[in-house]
N, C-alpha and C positions, 0 to 999 in steps of 0.2 A: 495188074491195074487196080484191083481192089485194095491191096496194101498201100499203093501210092496215094489213093484218095484218103484212106484212113490216116496215113502219115501227114498228109497235107492238112486235114481237118484238125489233127492234134497240134500241129505247128501253129495254125491260125488261132486256135483256142489259147495256146500258151502265149502268143504275142498279144492277144486281146487282154488276157489276164495281167500281163506285165504292164501294158499301157494303162489299164484301169487302176492298178495298184499305185502307179506313179501319180495319177491324178488325185487319188484319194488322200495322199499324203500332203497335198497342197503344193507340191513341186517346189521349184526354186523361189518362186515369188512369195509364198507364204500367204497369210490371211490379209484381206483388205479391211484394215481397221481405219476408222476416221480420226485423223490427227487432231481435229478440233475437239472431238469428244475426249481424246486422251489428254490434251492440254487442260480442258475443263476439270477433269478428274485430278490431275496433278495439282492444279491451282486450289482445288477444294481441299486437298490434303494439307495445305499450308495456310492456316487461317491468319497468318501475320502479313500476307501480301497486301500491298496498296492497290488502288484502282489500276487496272491494267488495260492497255490498248491492244487490240488483237488484229493481226493481219493473217491472211491465209491464201491458199491457192485458189480459193473461190472468188477472191476480189478481182476487180477489173484490172488493177495495177499489180497483180500477183508477182509477175516476174521482177518488176522494179523493186517491190518491197522485199523480195527474197535477197536481192543483192546487198541490202543492208546487213543481213544476217550471215550470208555466205558468198564466197567467190566460186563455189562449185558450179559447173555448167548446169543451168536450169533445165536443160533437156534430160538430165539424169534424174530429175525429181518427178515423182508421180503425184504427190500432194504434200502440203505442209500447213502447219499452223504455228504462229509465233505471237507471243504475248509479252509485252514489256511494260514496265511501270510508267503510268501516265505522268507522274511527278518528276521524272528524270532521274530516279534512283536506279540502282543496279539490278533490281529484280527483273528476271526474264525467264520465260520457258518456251521451248519449241519442240515440236515433233515433226520430223521429216520422214515421209515414206518414199523411199527410193524405188526406181523401176527395177534396179538390179542390186541385190545384196552385196555384190562384189565392189560396189562404190561406197560402202559404209565407212571404210577406213579413210578414204579421201574426204568424205563428209565430216568425219570426226576431226580430221586435221584442219579443215576449213573452219569449223567451230572453235578450235583452239586459237586460230589466228584472229577470229572475231573477238574472243575473250582478251587476247593480248592488246588489241586495239582499244577495247573498252577499259581495260586496266589503265592504259596510258592516259585516256581521257579523264578518268576519275582521279588519277594522281594529280592532274592539273587543276580540276575544278571542284572536286569533292572527295578528298582522301579518305573520309570515313566510309565510303562505299567500297574501297579496294578490298577489304577482307571478304566481302560477299563474292566478288569476282574471283578472288584467289581460291575460295572454297567451292567453286562451281563444279557441277557434275556433268560429264558428257558420257552417255552410255548408249548401248545399242542392243537390239533384239532383232535378229534376222535383217530385214531391209529397213527397219525403223531405227532412227537415231534421235536421241533426246538431249536437249540442253536444259539444265536446271540451275538457275541462279536464284536462290532464296534462302531464307533463314532456316528452313526445314527441308533441306535437300533430300535427306533420307526418306522422309514421308512421301515427298513428291516422286522420288525414284521408285518406291514401293508401289505407288499408284500406277506408274508407267509399266512396271513389270507385271502388275496384276492383269494386264490385258493379254498376257501370253501364258500358255500352258506351262506347267512346271517341267514337263519332260522335253522342252525344246532345247 
């Protein structure tokens, strides 16, 4: 009986340690970063951006605003921030925090479709903007997906990646 209690205690201790180590690593969800803060940092990295209009998951019409950016089911989105040029030029930046990182590829595909539509629009009414759309960056880190359409995509992408540890 004594050995049974000892074995049970050791088993419970091992299970507790396994659960705690899983929680310490952030699990599947990863960190809870603020997409609005991330977009602000990305925009600050590119000093050539025009005035931008921002929409986010904090807005009253968040779901409707999101449909302009993406056709992904809004139920898969945990939070987002989207900024686009106020003057109707091609510059835009977005960060989407998904509920599940397994939806990141679908989110990236949706952003590619968004860019295709934007490219078509600009070909019609402002062809000078098409190169910005063609050079757009769509990137991800864990459950975060970013869209960057700017003259300094690389700097904005560095700002986005700066929110994540190098070992991820």
